[in-house]
C-alpha positions in Angstrom: -7.3 17.8 -9.0 -7.7 21.7 -8.2 -11.1 22.7 -6.1 -12.5 24.7 -8.7 -12.3 21.3 -11.1 -14.2 19.1 -8.4 -16.5 21.7 -7.5 -17.6 21.5 -11.4 -18.0 17.5 -11.4 -21.4 16.0 -11.4 -22.8 13.6 -8.6 -22.2 10.6 -10.5 -18.3 11.3 -11.3 -17.9 12.3 -7.5 -19.4 8.8 -6.2 -16.9 6.9 -8.9 -14.3 8.7 -7.5 -15.1 7.7 -4.2 -15.8 4.6 -5.1 -12.3 3.9 -6.5 -10.9 5.5 -3.2 -12.4 3.5 -0.8 -11.2 0.5 -3.1 -7.9 1.9 -3.0 -8.0 2.6 0.5 -9.4 -1.3 1.4 -6.1 -2.8 -0.7 -3.8 -0.2 1.6 -4.9 -1.4 4.9 -4.7 -5.1 3.4 -0.7 -4.3 2.5 -0.6 -2.6 5.8 -1.9 -5.7 7.7 0.1 -8.1 5.8 3.2 -6.1 6.8 2.2 -5.9 10.4 2.1 -9.5 10.5 5.5 -9.7 8.7 7.0 -7.2 11.0 5.4 -9.4 14.0 6.7 -12.6 13.1 10.3 -11.1 12.3 10.5 -9.5 15.4 9.2 -12.7 17.3 12.4 -14.7 16.1 15.3 -14.9 18.7 17.1 -13.3 16.0 17.2 -11.7 12.6 19.6 -12.8 9.6 20.9 -10.2 7.0 18.5 -12.0 4.8 15.3 -11.3 7.2 16.3 -7.5 7.4 16.7 -6.9 3.6 13.3 -8.9 3.0 11.9 -6.6 6.0 13.0 -3.5 4.2 12.3 -4.4 0.7 8.7 -5.1 1.9 8.9 -1.7 3.7 10.1 0.5 0.5 7.7 -1.8 -1.9 4.7 -0.2 0.8 6.0 3.1 0.8 6.3 3.3 -2.8 2.6 1.7 -3.2 3.6 -0.7 -5.6 3.6 -4.4 -5.5 6.8 -6.8 -6.1 5.4 -8.2 -9.3 4.7 -4.6 -10.7 8.0 -3.5 -10.2 9.8 -6.4 -11.9 8.1 -5.6 -15.2 9.3 -2.3 -15.3 
């Protein structure tokens, strides 16, 4: 959305956009915290198996793509 388009929006529309952006940010924070916990649990283990590394890589890829694993399975 360009600056010009944003300036034309009404207050109610701007508030709605902010509401959904805040909701998305909360979701991303939760996902980030879950990934941090997974990383800590893997790194605190004595060793990492190839399966652990693959799961961690998939979790990181999923987080960077911004999609949940369930969503990708349905594509």
